ROVEX-617264 format. One line per 3 residues: number of its first residue (from 1); for each residue z, x, y of N, C-alpha, C, O. Coordinates in pm, 1 decimal. Each point is the difference from the previous one (the first is absolute). Layout:
NUM) Z/X/Y/Z/X/Y/Z/X/Y/Z/X/Y  ...
This chain:
1) 1327.2/-1347.2/377.0/-108.0/56.6/-80.9/57.4/61.9/-126.5/84.8/89.0/6.2  -131.9/-136.9/-121.3/46.8/53.2/-128.4/-102.4/100.0/-54.0/-115.9/-33.9/-23.9  161.3/156.7/5.7/-85.2/105.3/-53.1/59.7/51.1/-129.7/120.4/24.7/-7.8
4) -204.4/-8.7/-94.6/51.3/45.3/-129.7/-15.5/150.0/-18.9/83.5/63.4/-64.5  -189.1/-6.5/120.1/-32.5/139.2/-30.5/-15.6/89.6/122.2/-41.4/115.3/-12.4  74.0/-167.1/129.7/-13.9/77.6/123.0/124.3/-22.3/86.4/51.1/-111.6/10.5
7) -4.1/219.6/50.5/113.1/-7.1/91.7/-49.7/26.3/141.9/-88.6/82.8/20.9  145.5/-153.0/75.7/-31.4/21.7/141.0/129.3/24.4/76.2/89.3/-84.7/1.9  -80.3/202.2/61.4/115.9/35.2/81.9/-48.0/36.7/139.3/-110.1/52.2/17.5
10) 193.2/-80.0/80.3/-33.2/34.1/138.4/107.0/93.5/55.1/119.8/-25.4/-12.0  -166.2/133.4/72.2/88.9/97.4/63.5/-48.0/19.6/142.6/-88.5/81.3/26.4  148.4/-157.4/66.0/-47.6/3.8/137.3/-141.0/-53.8/7.4/-26.8/-112.7/-41.7
13) -63.8/193.8/95.0/-139.9/-42.5/13.8/-87.1/42.7/-117.3/-122.6/-7.7/7.1  186.0/52.9/-115.2/-73.2/47.3/-117.3/30.2/-90.9/-119.3/115.4/-35.4/-23.7  -218.8/-1.7/-50.5/17.0/-77.6/-123.3/-27.7/91.1/-119.1/-93.6/79.9/2.2
16) 175.9/-92.9/-106.2/-19.4/74.3/-124.3/-28.4/-100.1/-111.1/82.2/-86.8/-29.3  -199.8/99.7/-32.2/-42.6/-87.5/-108.3/7.3/80.7/-129.2/-61.2/106.3/-10.4  136.1/-156.3/-88.2/17.5/71.0/-126.8/-60.8/-80.6/-113.7/37.4/-115.2/-22.0
19) -131.3/175.8/-50.2/-52.1/-61.6/-121.6/106.8/21.8/-106.8/29.5/113.7/-36.8  28.2/-222.9/-12.6/125.3/8.2/-75.4/-15.9/-47.7/-144.5/54.2/-103.1/-39.8  -130.3/181.7/-37.8/-9.7/-22.5/-145.0/19.2/134.8/-70.2/-89.7/46.0/-70.7
22) 203.9/16.6/89.4/15.2/137.6/-51.1/-15.6/12.0/-151.1/-47.4/102.9/-48.2  85.8/-205.4/-27.6/-13.7/7.4/-145.7/-146.2/1.6/-42.4/-33.4/50.2/-107.3  -54.0/-105.5/191.9/-143.6/0.7/-26.5/-70.4/104.7/86.4/-121.4/-6.3/19.5
25) 198.1/102.3/31.8/-52.9/103.2/90.9/-72.5/-63.0/118.9/-98.7/52.4/51.4  153.1/-168.6/-9.9/-48.7/-72.5/118.0/-145.3/-44.9/-12.7/-70.7/-13.6/99.9  26.9/-9.2/-223.5/-137.7/-44.5/-22.9/-26.1/-132.1/70.9/88.6/-84.5/12.8
28) -211.6/69.1/32.8/-37.9/-117.1/78.6/-56.8/-109.4/-88.8/-110.6/13.2/-52.4  186.0/-121.5/35.2/-53.4/-119.7/-63.5/-30.7/-103.0/109.1/24.9/25.3/117.9  -78.0/-139.4/-156.3/-36.9/-102.4/99.0/119.9/-44.3/81.5/-10.4/-21.1/120.8
31) 123.5/7.3/-186.8/121.8/-44.2/67.9/40.8/99.3/108.5/39.4/-40.4/109.4  -48.7/169.4/-139.1/36.7/101.8/98.0/-97.5/1.8/116.3/41.3/14.0/115.1  -170.0/-27.9/-143.5/-98.7/-4.9/107.3/24.8/-119.4/92.0/-15.5/10.6/121.7
34) 53.8/-123.2/-179.6/28.4/-118.1/82.2/127.8/19.6/80.8/11.0/-50.7/111.6  85.5/123.7/-166.9/120.3/34.0/76.6/-35.4/87.0/120.6/49.2/-23.1/110.5  -133.8/122.2/-132.2/-42.6/86.6/110.6/-71.1/-83.3/105.7/22.0/19.1/119.7
37) -106.3/-110.3/-163.0/-73.3/-87.5/92.2/97.1/-81.2/85.1/-20.6/-15.7/120.3  126.7/-36.1/-182.9/100.1/-78.3/73.0/74.2/87.3/101.2/29.3/-44.8/110.8  0.9/168.2/-148.3/67.2/92.7/91.9/-89.9/30.1/119.7/47.7/11.2/112.9
40) -176.7/1.6/-138.1/-92.8/27.0/110.0/-3.7/-115.5/99.6/-17.2/22.3/119.9  33.3/-145.2/-168.1/9.5/-114.5/90.9/116.0/18.6/97.7/-13.0/-25.7/119.7  126.2/70.7/-173.2/119.2/21.0/83.2/-24.0/112.5/99.5/26.4/-15.4/119.3
43) -76.2/128.2/-167.9/-18.5/117.1/85.8/-102.2/-26.3/109.8/17.4/43.3/113.9  -121.9/-113.1/-148.4/-106.4/-27.7/96.0/51.5/-77.8/120.3/-49.1/17.4/111.5  148.1/-103.2/-134.5/49.1/-88.2/105.8/133.7/43.7/59.7/57.2/-71.5/82.2
46) -7.4/187.3/-122.7/126.8/50.0/52.0/-28.0/99.7/112.3/-35.9/114.9/-25.9  52.3/-159.0/149.7/-31.1/85.1/114.5/102.4/109.5/23.0/-20.4/87.0/84.7  130.5/-90.1/-159.0/101.7/103.9/13.3/-22.4/116.7/-95.7/71.2/100.2/6.4
49) -168.9/-112.7/-94.1/-33.4/108.8/-92.1/-119.2/76.7/56.1/-105.6/-57.7/26.1  123.8/188.2/-8.1/-104.5/83.7/59.2/-67.0/93.1/-102.2/-109.1/51.0/25.4  173.3/-28.9/-139.7/-57.3/86.9/-103.3/55.9/-41.5/-135.2/110.8/-53.1/-8.8
52) -188.7/77.6/-97.2/35.0/-43.4/-135.3/-9.4/118.8/-94.8/-91.6/81.6/10.0  187.6/-72.8/-102.7/-3.9/98.8/-107.3/-8.0/-75.0/-132.7/75.4/-94.7/-22.3  -165.8/136.4/-65.4/-8.3/-55.4/-135.1/38.3/109.0/-98.8/-49.7/112.3/8.4
55) 138.5/-145.5/-102.5/43.6/96.0/-101.2/16.6/-72.1/-133.9/-4.5/-122.8/-6.1  23.5/199.4/-99.9/30.4/-55.7/-130.2/145.8/22.4/-34.1/59.1/98.9/43.3  -0.2/-189.1/-120.2/139.5/15.3/-41.7/11.7/115.5/-99.5/-85.5/17.5/-86.9
58) 192.3/60.7/101.0/22.1/111.8/-90.7/-81.8/121.8/39.2/-72.3/-1.1/99.6  85.2/106.3/-179.9/-67.1/126.4/30.1/-120.5/26.6/-88.8/-79.4/89.3/29.7  63.9/-165.6/-139.2/-106.2/29.2/-96.9/-137.3/-43.3/47.1/-100.5/62.5/-33.8
61) 96.0/-170.4/112.5/-131.2/-51.7/38.2/5.4/-69.5/134.8/93.2/-74.8/29.4  -193.8/100.3/51.1/-29.8/-83.8/115.9/-49.5/-132.9/-55.7/65.4/-103.3/14.6  -180.1/107.7/-77.7/-53.5/-109.4/-82.2/-86.3/66.0/-106.0/-93.9/72.6/32.6
64) 125.0/-97.5/-159.6/-71.4/67.9/-108.8/-136.5/-60.5/-27.5/-76.8/54.3/-79.5  45.3/-166.2/144.1/-131.0/-61.5/-17.5/11.0/-150.7/-3.7/108.1/-55.4/19.8  -219.1/-11.1/-45.0/4.2/-143.2/-26.8/57.6/-20.1/-139.9/-5.9/89.7/-84.1
67) 60.9/-207.2/60.4/73.5/-26.9/-123.7/-97.9/-22.3/-116.0/-66.3/-103.4/-7.9  58.9/202.1/-81.3/-94.9/-6.9/-112.1/34.6/-113.7/-95.2/-89.2/-58.7/-61.4  217.8/27.0/48.7/39.6/-109.2/-89.4/-56.6/-133.8/47.2/-24.7/-89.1/-81.3
70) 4.4/74.8/211.0/-62.6/-121.7/52.7/-152.0/8.3/-8.9/-65.6/-101.0/-25.5  8.8/219.1/46.2/-145.1/14.2/7.4/-71.1/-1.1/-134.6/-116.0/-40.4/-7.2  181.9/83.4/-99.0/-72.1/32.2/-123.6/-73.0/-119.3/-62.0/-100.2/19.3/-68.8
73) 147.5/-141.0/91.1/-62.9/-116.7/-62.4/-80.3/-84.4/98.6/-39.9/-111.7/-32.9  16.1/163.3/152.5/-77.0/-76.3/98.0/-147.0/-5.7/-39.6/-53.1/95.1/-57.3  -12.1/-206.2/88.0/-144.8/-7.4/-17.3/-67.8/42.4/130.7/67.5/35.7/96.6
76) -199.8/-39.8/-93.9/-73.4/49.7/117.3/40.7/-71.7/128.0/25.9/63.6/102.2  -20.3/-196.6/-108.3/34.8/-76.8/120.0/142.4/29.8/43.5/25.8/17.8/119.1  66.3/-12.1/-213.5/139.7/27.7/33.3/17.0/141.8/55.0/79.4/22.8/91.2
79) -154.8/72.1/-147.5/4.9/135.8/49.6/-47.4/8.4/144.0/60.1/68.4/82.8  -169.1/-138.9/-54.1/-51.4/-0.8/136.0/101.6/-63.1/95.8/19.7/49.7/110.9  43.7/-157.2/-152.8/99.7/-66.7/85.1/120.1/90.6/26.6/54.3/0.5/110.5
82) -12.9/76.4/-212.0/110.3/93.9/17.0/-38.9/109.2/100.5/80.3/38.4/85.1  -202.5/10.4/-95.9/-48.6/99.0/95.1/-8.4/-55.1/141.2/34.0/69.2/95.9  -78.5/-192.3/-82.7/-8.7/-63.5/131.9/138.5/-13.7/61.7/17.5/23.6/119.5
85) 81.8/-62.0/-201.3/136.9/-12.4/50.5/51.3/134.9/50.9/52.2/9.0/111.0  -67.3/95.7/-192.5/46.6/131.8/41.7/-69.7/48.7/125.3/64.2/53.7/90.2  -195.6/-72.2/-83.9/-74.5/43.6/117.9/38.5/-78.4/124.2/6.5/56.0/109.4
88) 18.9/-184.4/-125.4/42.0/-81.1/114.2/131.9/50.8/56.5/14.0/16.1/121.2  83.0/9.2/-209.4/132.2/45.4/44.7/-9.2/138.8/62.8/59.8/24.4/104.9  -134.0/66.7/-167.8/-8.8/136.5/52.2/-77.7/3.5/131.3/30.5/80.3/88.2
91) -129.6/-166.0/-75.4/-73.2/-7.6/127.6/92.2/-50.0/110.2/-11.9/42.2/115.1  103.4/-131.7/-149.5/96.9/-47.1/100.2/90.8/114.3/45.1/34.6/8.8/117.8  3.9/78.4/-210.5/80.2/116.5/37.8/-80.6/89.0/94.1/50.3/45.3/102.8
94) -175.9/-21.0/-139.3/-85.9/88.8/78.3/-20.6/-51.2/141.7/-12.0/79.4/93.3  7.8/-211.1/-76.2/-26.3/-59.7/130.9/125.4/-59.3/64.0/-9.5/-66.4/103.2  127.1/89.2/-162.8/124.1/-52.6/56.7/15.0/46.0/144.4/-40.4/111.0/34.9
97) 98.6/-196.2/49.0/12.6/32.3/141.9/116.0/94.4/30.4/52.2/2.1/111.5  -13.0/75.3/-211.0/96.7/108.1/15.1/-46.8/117.9/-84.7/-65.3/-20.4/-102.3  97.1/142.9/142.4/-32.5/113.9/-87.0/87.0/-0.5/-124.6/117.3/-37.2/5.1
100) -175.7/78.8/-117.5/69.0/-2.2/-128.4/-1.1/140.1/-60.3/-104.9/63.7/-9.4  222.4/-16.6/-31.3/16.3/130.8/-62.1/34.5/-19.9/-147.2/90.8/-76.6/-32.3  -161.6/144.1/-56.4/35.7/0.9/-142.1/89.3/120.3/-26.1/-37.5/113.3/30.4
103) 156.1/-137.7/-86.8/91.3/106.7/-41.3/-10.8/10.9/-151.0/55.8/-82.3/-72.6  -127.7/184.3/24.4/-42.0/5.1/-139.9/85.7/97.7/-79.0/-0.4/120.5/25.4  74.1/-175.1/-121.9/77.9/81.3/-93.0/-52.4/-25.1/-140.3/-21.0/-115.1/-38.4
106) -0.5/220.9/-38.7/-44.0/-17.2/-138.3/-144.2/-45.2/-9.3/-84.1/41.1/79.9  55.4/-126.5/-178.5/-138.1/-39.2/-28.5/-55.0/-100.2/100.8/63.6/-100.8/30.5  -182.2/130.2/20.3/-78.0/-95.4/79.6/-137.1/-4.9/-66.4/-93.4/69.2/40.4
109) 84.2/-152.3/-142.4/-118.4/-2.8/-85.3/-69.3/-135.1/8.3/65.6/-103.1/14.8  -197.0/103.4/-24.2/-73.3/-125.9/0.6/35.6/-83.1/121.7/-21.7/41.9/113.8  76.4/-160.0/-138.5/40.7/-87.3/109.2/102.1/63.8/92.7/8.8/-37.6/116.9
112) 68.8/133.5/-166.8/96.6/69.3/85.1/-67.4/93.4/97.4/38.5/6.5/116.7  -139.3/66.5/-163.3/-78.8/84.9/89.1/-74.3/-87.2/101.2/-11.1/34.9/117.6  -39.2/-148.4/-164.9/-72.1/-92.1/88.5/93.1/-61.5/104.6/-40.1/-18.8/114.8
115) 163.0/-12.3/-153.3/97.7/-51.4/96.0/28.8/104.8/106.1/2.2/-31.0/119.1  19.7/154.5/-161.5/26.8/107.5/95.9/-117.0/17.8/95.9/19.8/20.2/119.8  -142.1/-27.9/-172.8/-117.8/19.4/85.4/-20.1/-113.4/99.3/-63.3/19.6/103.8
118) 115.9/-137.4/-133.5/-9.5/-111.4/94.2/93.5/18.5/118.7/-15.6/-66.8/102.3  112.1/156.4/-115.2/92.2/30.2/109.6/-65.9/96.0/98.4/-97.7/67.2/-33.3  151.7/-61.5/154.1/-57.8/85.9/102.8/29.0/147.8/-24.4/-85.3/85.6/23.8
121) 205.6/-56.6/-71.1/48.0/137.4/-15.9/71.1/9.5/-133.9/68.6/-93.5/-41.3  -85.0/207.3/-27.0/65.4/21.3/-129.5/84.4/126.2/4.3/-49.8/108.7/29.2  179.6/-124.7/-58.9/90.9/113.1/-14.1/42.4/4.2/-146.8/45.6/-100.4/-54.5
124) -60.4/215.6/-8.6/27.3/11.4/-142.7/113.1/97.3/-27.2/18.3/97.7/72.6  57.2/-125.2/-177.2/96.5/98.3/-47.9/-74.4/107.5/-78.8/-113.2/-21.1/-43.6  176.5/134.2/26.0/-60.8/109.6/-75.5/-29.8/-39.8/-144.8/-84.1/61.7/-65.5
127) 152.4/-163.8/16.3/-17.2/-44.5/-138.6/-109.0/-106.0/-15.8/-28.6/-42.2/-112.1  -31.9/-1.0/221.2/-98.2/-109.1/-6.0/-126.7/43.8/-73.2/-40.2/116.2/5.7  -21.8/-212.7/-74.7/-128.3/21.1/-65.6/-89.1/-119.6/29.5/44.3/-114.8/-2.3
130) -170.7/144.0/30.1/-95.1/-103.0/38.7/-118.2/-0.7/-97.6/-37.3/103.7/-54.8  -19.9/-220.6/34.5/-117.5/-6.4/-85.6/-53.5/-140.7/-13.7/67.8/-98.4/29.5  -191.5/91.9/-75.1/-67.8/-127.8/-29.8/-42.3/6.0/-146.1/-112.9/39.3/-29.2
133) 201.2/-77.6/-63.5/-28.5/16.4/-143.4/-71.5/-118.2/-64.9/-3.9/-9.7/-122.7  -52.1/-79.4/202.7/-50.8/-125.9/-54.5/-112.6/16.8/-100.7/-4.0/-72.1/-99.7  -88.5/166.5/123.3/-113.3/14.5/-91.9/45.6/34.0/-141.5/-68.4/-31.4/-97.5
136) 184.6/96.0/87.1/56.8/28.7/-130.5/58.4/-122.2/-67.9/35.6/4.8/-117.8  -25.6/-114.6/191.7/48.1/-127.2/-54.6/-113.9/-100.8/-14.9/22.0/-114.4/-39.9  -142.3/157.6/71.8/-114.5/-88.0/-17.1/-34.0/-86.0/119.3/-74.9/-96.8/-13.3
139) 129.0/130.3/131.5/-27.4/-78.6/120.0/-28.9/94.0/116.8/14.0/121.8/-11.9  -54.0/-179.3/123.8/-11.0/75.9/125.4/129.0/-18.9/79.3/75.8/-92.5/-29.2  -48.1/177.5/129.1/103.2/-35.8/96.6/-32.8/-137.0/58.0/-116.0/-29.6/28.7
142) 218.5/-54.2/-11.4/-27.7/-137.7/39.1/61.6/-46.7/129.6/-26.5/-111.4/45.1  110.9/197.7/16.9/66.8/-39.5/124.3/-42.7/89.3/116.4/80.9/32.4/87.0  -207.7/6.8/-85.9/-53.3/77.1/112.0/-14.8/148.7/-25.3/-41.6/72.9/90.0
145) 74.4/-25.2/-209.6/-3.3/142.6/-27.9/-137.4/62.4/10.7/-13.1/112.8/47.5  -90.7/-184.8/-91.1/-135.0/55.9/8.1/-47.8/10.4/143.6/-95.7/72.3/28.0  159.7/-142.2/62.6/-42.6/-1.7/139.7/87.5/89.0/89.4/-52.4/81.2/76.3
148) 183.1/-95.8/-85.0/87.2/75.7/91.3/10.0/147.4/-37.0/8.1/85.4/88.2  -8.5/-54.6/-217.5/16.6/140.3/-39.2/-113.9/84.8/55.3/23.7/108.8/52.5  -147.0/-157.5/-63.6/-114.1/74.8/52.9/8.0/14.6/151.8/-38.4/103.4/54.7
151) 87.6/-205.3/12.3/12.7/7.1/145.3/107.4/100.5/42.2/-9.0/59.0/107.7  108.9/-39.7/-190.9/111.5/87.7/36.4/-24.7/144.7/-42.0/20.0/91.5/80.0  -63.0/-69.4/-204.2/-11.8/137.7/-50.6/-144.4/47.5/-10.6/-23.2/116.8/-31.0
154) -73.8/-203.1/55.6/-140.0/37.7/-11.9/-58.5/-46.2/-132.7/71.9/-22.4/-97.4  -201.4/9.1/95.8/-70.9/-60.2/-113.5/16.3/80.9/-128.3/29.3/-56.0/-105.7  -48.2/187.2/114.7/4.2/82.0/-120.6/135.7/0.9/-66.2/9.7/-18.2/-121.3
157) 96.0/39.2/199.1/135.4/3.2/-55.9/38.2/-136.6/-55.1/63.0/-8.6/-105.4  -100.3/-98.2/175.3/31.3/-134.8/-48.4/-66.8/-26.4/-134.4/63.0/-52.8/-91.5  -190.0/89.4/79.5/-70.5/-20.6/-126.5/63.3/83.2/-111.7/13.8/-47.3/-112.8
160) 24.2/170.2/144.2/65.6/84.6/-99.8/127.5/-65.9/-50.8/20.9/-10.4/-120.8  64.5/-34.3/212.8/127.5/-60.4/-39.6/-20.9/-127.6/-79.7/69.1/-23.5/-99.1  -164.6/-59.9/142.1/-21.2/-129.4/-65.0/-69.4/16.2/-134.7/36.0/-67.6/-96.4
163) -135.4/156.7/88.2/-73.9/17.4/-125.6/83.3/71.4/-106.4/-7.1/-35.2/-117.8  85.9/135.3/158.4/76.8/78.8/-97.4/134.7/-61.1/-32.7/57.6/28.8/-104.9  -6.1/-113.9/194.7/134.7/-58.1/-12.0/110.2/106.8/12.4/114.8/-25.4/-36.6
166) -148.9/143.4/87.6/100.0/105.1/16.7/101.3/-37.8/107.7/-34.6/-61.6/100.8  159.8/99.6/-123.9/103.7/-16.8/101.2/5.6/125.5/86.7/-27.8/110.1/-47.5  63.4/-126.8/173.7/20.1/115.4/86.3/143.4/-0.7/51.8/58.1/-105.3/26.3
169) -3.5/223.6/-12.7/136.3/15.3/50.6/1.9/-12.2/151.9/-104.2/-3.8/65.6  225.2/-2.2/-12.0/16.5/-21.5/143.5/-67.3/108.3/83.1/-60.6/-30.1/102.8  70.5/157.7/-146.4/-59.1/107.4/80.4/-151.8/-11.8/5.7/-60.5/28.0/103.4
172) -2.0/-69.5/-214.9/-144.2/-21.3/0.4/-36.3/-122.5/82.3/-101.9/-0.3/69.1  184.6/-104.0/-75.8/-24.1/-119.0/81.4/3.9/33.9/148.4/-77.4/-54.0/78.9  167.5/143.3/-41.7/8.2/44.4/139.2/-124.5/80.6/37.0/-55.6/-17.0/108.5
175) 12.4/104.1/-198.4/-115.8/85.9/27.7/-126.3/-81.1/23.0/-80.8/34.7/86.2  62.6/-142.5/-162.3/-123.5/-78.2/12.7/12.6/-113.3/102.2/-95.2/-75.0/21.8  211.8/62.7/40.4/17.0/-99.8/105.0/44.2/-136.7/-47.0/-2.1/-95.8/77.3
178) 42.3/85.2/-203.4/46.0/-129.6/-50.3/137.6/-34.4/55.3/31.3/-117.6/18.6  51.3/218.5/8.0/129.7/-23.2/62.4/10.7/81.1/128.2/-69.5/100.1/17.8  158.0/-144.8/71.5/20.1/66.9/128.4/103.2/110.5/-5.2/-8.3/97.6/74.5
181) 106.8/-113.5/-163.7/112.4/93.4/-2.4/63.6/-3.5/-137.7/4.6/-104.8/-64.4  44.9/220.1/19.1/74.2/10.3/-125.6/138.0/56.0/31.3/12.5/101.4/68.6  91.6/-168.2/-119.5/137.7/39.2/29.3/82.1/-3.0/-128.7/-41.1/-63.5/-97.2
184) 156.6/131.2/94.5/88.1/-12.3/-116.2/39.9/-145.6/-22.3/12.1/-77.4/95.0  8.1/41.4/-220.6/33.4/-138.3/-34.4/119.5/-51.1/78.5/-0.6/-113.2/48.5  103.0/196.5/-36.0/121.6/-45.4/67.4/-20.9/-27.0/149.3/83.3/-64.0/64.1
187) -194.3/112.9/-9.5/-27.5/-20.3/143.1/-106.6/-106.6/25.6/-36.8/-25.2/114.7  -12.8/-37.5/-222.5/-116.3/-88.0/14.7/23.7/-114.6/97.1/-76.1/-17.2/95.1  180.1/-61.0/-117.8/23.4/-115.1/87.3/43.0/43.0/139.5/-33.0/-65.9/98.6
190) 105.3/174.7/-90.3/38.7/52.5/131.8/-125.2/34.4/81.8/-8.4/-32.1/118.6  -88.2/97.4/-183.1/-124.2/36.4/68.1/-80.4/-124.0/37.8/-54.5/-8.8/110.0  47.7/-86.9/-202.5/-75.5/-123.0/28.1/62.6/-77.4/115.3/-70.5/-50.6/87.2
193) 202.2/41.7/-87.2/68.0/-72.6/107.7/-12.1/73.3/132.5/-11.4/-63.1/105.1  13.8/195.9/-108.9/-14.7/77.0/123.6/-138.9/-22.1/60.3/-13.7/-16.4/121.2  -89.3/16.1/-206.8/-135.0/-24.6/51.3/-12.9/-143.2/50.3/-61.0/-24.1/104.2
196) 118.3/-71.3/-177.9/-5.0/-139.6/44.5/70.1/-16.5/134.5/-47.7/-73.2/86.7  161.1/141.4/-69.6/74.8/-9.2/126.0/-80.1/60.9/115.0/0.6/-52.6/111.3  -69.4/163.1/-138.4/-82.5/62.1/104.3/-112.6/-94.1/41.0/-28.9/-14.9/118.7
199) -34.5/-48.5/-217.0/-105.8/-97.1/30.3/57.6/-117.3/79.5/-58.9/-44.8/98.3  175.8/-4.4/-143.0/61.5/-116.6/63.4/47.3/28.3/142.2/23.6/-93.4/76.6  -9.6/220.1/-40.4/43.7/34.1/136.2/-113.4/-12.8/100.8/23.6/-0.4/120.9
202) -145.7/-9.9/-170.1/-114.2/-17.5/89.4/-25.3/-148.2/24.8/62.2/-85.6/-62.9  -153.0/55.9/154.3/-27.1/-139.5/34.7/-59.6/-72.7/-120.1/-109.3/35.6/-44.1  177.8/-136.4/-10.3/-46.8/-64.8/-123.3/-139.1/-61.0/10.7/-78.7/7.6/-94.4
205) 48.2/-67.8/208.3/-132.5/-61.5/14.7/-107.3/108.7/2.4/-107.0/-16.5/-58.8  135.7/126.9/126.5/-96.0/110.6/5.1/-23.7/57.8/-139.1/-113.7/30.2/-36.2  220.8/-14.6/-42.0/-15.4/49.7/-136.9/-85.4/-97.5/-80.9/-86.7/41.5/-76.8
208) 111.6/-169.7/94.5/-78.1/-100.7/-71.0/-147.8/7.2/38.9/-87.6/-11.7/-85.6  60.2/30.9/214.9/-137.9/12.3/45.4/-65.1/127.7/-54.4/-118.7/0.2/-32.4  196.5/108.1/22.4/-51.9/123.4/-59.3/-42.0/-23.9/-144.7/-107.7/42.1/-42.1
211) 194.1/-110.2/-33.5/-30.9/-29.8/-140.7/-125.5/-85.2/-9.5/-86.4/25.0/-84.0  76.4/-124.8/169.3/-116.3/-88.9/-1.7/-127.8/77.0/30.8/-101.1/-17.6/-68.0  105.1/102.7/169.9/-119.0/74.9/39.5/-43.8/96.9/-109.0/-119.4/13.6/-27.0
214) 215.8/54.0/-36.0/-33.8/92.9/-108.0/-58.4/-75.0/-118.9/-105.0/37.7/-52.0  172.5/-143.4/9.0/-44.2/-73.1/-119.7/-136.3/-66.1/18.5/-84.4/4.2/-89.5  63.6/-64.9/205.1/-129.3/-66.0/22.6/-109.4/101.2/31.1/-114.4/-15.6/-42.7
217) 150.3/118.4/116.8/-99.2/97.9/42.3/-56.3/82.8/-112.9/-117.0/38.0/3.1  198.8/-9.4/-103.2/-45.2/84.7/-110.9/-108.3/-67.8/-83.3/-70.9/66.1/-75.9  58.1/-198.0/90.0/-95.2/-76.1/-81.6/-139.2/-11.7/63.9/-94.0/-46.4/-64.5
220) 81.0/88.1/190.6/-125.4/-25.1/72.6/-53.4/129.9/59.4/65.2/103.9/-9.4  -183.2/-109.1/70.4/-56.3/120.5/62.2/77.3/33.8/126.6/76.3/-82.2/50.6  -96.1/203.0/0.1/81.8/51.4/109.6/-13.3/-82.7/127.4/97.6/-14.7/73.6
223) -215.7/-39.4/-45.9/-17.1/-79.7/121.2/82.7/-128.4/-4.6/63.0/-38.6/98.5  -64.5/-26.8/-215.4/83.2/-119.6/-15.8/147.9/38.0/-1.6/84.4/-74.9/49.1  -53.7/191.0/-105.5/139.3/43.3/-11.1/62.6/25.8/136.9/113.5/-40.5/25.1
226) -187.6/108.2/64.1/58.4/26.2/132.0/10.9/-129.1/81.6/85.1/-10.9/88.3  -171.2/-86.4/-118.0/13.3/-130.6/65.4/128.1/-69.5/-44.6/68.8/-63.1/80.3  -37.4/75.2/-209.4/126.6/-54.2/-51.5/117.4/68.8/68.6/95.3/-65.5/41.9
229) -102.7/199.1/-30.5/107.1/72.8/65.8/17.7/-44.7/144.8/112.8/-19.5/45.3  -222.2/3.2/26.9/8.4/-44.3/139.5/65.6/-136.8/11.2/78.4/-25.7/91.3  -111.7/-61.3/-185.6/58.2/-134.7/-1.5/152.0/6.1/-18.5/74.7/-64.5/73.5
232) -30.0/142.5/-172.4/143.9/9.6/-26.4/71.5/76.2/110.8/112.8/-33.5/36.1  -178.2/135.7/17.7/53.5/74.2/114.5/25.3/-94.5/116.5/106.3/3.4/62.0  -204.8/-88.0/-32.5/14.7/-94.4/109.8/112.2/-99.8/-22.0/72.7/-33.8/93.4
235) -58.0/-14.1/-217.8/105.9/-96.7/-29.8/138.2/54.8/32.0/89.1/-75.4/39.0  -70.8/205.2/-54.9/130.7/60.1/26.7/42.5/-17.2/146.0/119.1/-7.8/29.9  -217.7/1.8/61.2/32.0/-9.6/142.0/47.4/-139.9/39.7/39.8/-22.1/114.4
238) -43.9/-71.6/-208.4/54.6/-134.1/24.0/145.7/-9.9/-45.9/58.5/-108.2/5.1  1.0/219.7/-49.9/135.1/-3.2/-55.0/102.6/54.8/97.8/-30.4/84.9/83.8  152.2/-135.3/-96.3/111.1/53.7/79.1/34.5/142.4/-44.3/43.0/82.1/81.0
241) -62.1/-54.0/-208.9/33.2/132.8/-50.0/-88.0/108.4/61.5/45.6/112.7/19.6  -171.7/-145.3/11.1/-85.7/99.1/65.8/55.0/33.0/138.2/5.6/116.6/39.1  34.9/-219.4/34.3/57.6/23.1/133.0/129.1/80.6/-11.1/23.8/91.5/78.8
244) 59.6/-126.2/-177.4/126.3/71.6/-19.5/-24.2/145.3/-38.6/63.9/90.2/54.2  -155.3/-67.1/-146.9/-24.8/135.6/-46.9/-49.2/91.3/110.2/45.6/113.7/11.8  -137.7/-162.0/68.4/-56.4/83.5/105.9/95.9/15.3/118.0/7.2/105.8/62.4
247) 66.2/-213.1/-33.0/100.1/9.3/107.4/110.0/97.8/-38.6/42.0/82.1/81.5  4.7/-90.8/-205.6/104.0/91.7/-47.3/-48.7/144.4/5.5/75.9/90.3/35.0  -202.2/-68.8/-69.5/-57.0/134.9/6.6/1.0/51.9/143.8/39.7/113.7/25.5
250) -83.4/-197.5/67.6/-5.2/41.8/139.8/139.7/23.8/57.0/20.3/88.6/83.1  76.1/-169.5/-129.2/137.8/11.3/50.2/83.0/100.2/-78.8/117.2/22.6/30.2  -179.2/37.4/-132.0/66.9/101.4/-83.2/130.4/-52.0/-60.4/104.2/65.3/6.7
253) -112.9/-184.8/-66.0/116.6/-61.3/-65.3/-38.2/-46.8/-139.9/-117.6/-2.4/-36.4  219.4/-34.7/-41.3/-25.0/-49.6/-135.8/-72.9/-134.2/6.7/20.8/-79.6/91.6  -106.6/56.9/-191.0/-75.3/-125.9/-8.3/85.1/-106.5/-67.5/86.7/30.4/-82.0
256) -112.5/-154.2/117.4/71.4/-112.7/-60.6/-102.1/-107.0/-37.3/-16.1/-99.3/71.0  -52.5/120.5/-182.7/-102.7/-93.8/-42.5/62.5/-127.7/-56.0/104.2/4.2/-65.4  -168.7/-117.1/91.8/50.4/-129.9/-40.6/-93.9/-74.8/-92.9/25.5/-115.6/-33.8
259) -134.1/179.9/-8.1/-99.3/-66.0/-85.7/-59.2/-122.4/69.4/-17.5/-106.0/-60.0  -12.2/124.1/186.2/-56.8/-109.9/80.0/-117.8/53.8/82.3/-62.7/-75.2/74.6
């Protein structure tokens, strides 16, 4: 697999995906989005990967946004196609069969904020800044920002951020629930890897079922949601890991999950 703008590294059961365009502050062009899509193909089918971390190269930016140099001359149809591509890739991250952690350093603006929101968990450095500045460029957020931001921080705060184009610092992002944790920059990857390792120590199929139940359940009414939960709960009892986890608990010994 040849990737021009994305790096994929594996550390045990954890994969680290790096958006690697530091000279462009890791801005997302079509080529980079297609690289991410190709990486997701690999991760989706790698049964030895239990958790994923996404980060940006360098300290200045996680992702500073979609690439304005590519967008500025697009016509209506091309703009829509670019938005469809970004939404397709980010939706794949959101529904990936592994939990995904965003390790956010520096700017997470526009497409960068949208990329972070497509992840399950966001850990930010103290220097991180988040925002949706698209209206100041004459466009709307195009990779899910109008939808995920409101779901995460609430309707009023999302509208404020999107309409004003104001950036918020890491401490404010934590206060409104946009990020899960804020840490010193030098500890960012250590914290992300520690959380990924903790997740990976649990039964991978059970974690996957938890993600599925949460993601599908949040979209429907409570009666349909608990039915989804019951379905995924039941599926776990067909796994070897469920037998191992409960047997280990009863025998008061360490668990040895096999992702089966």
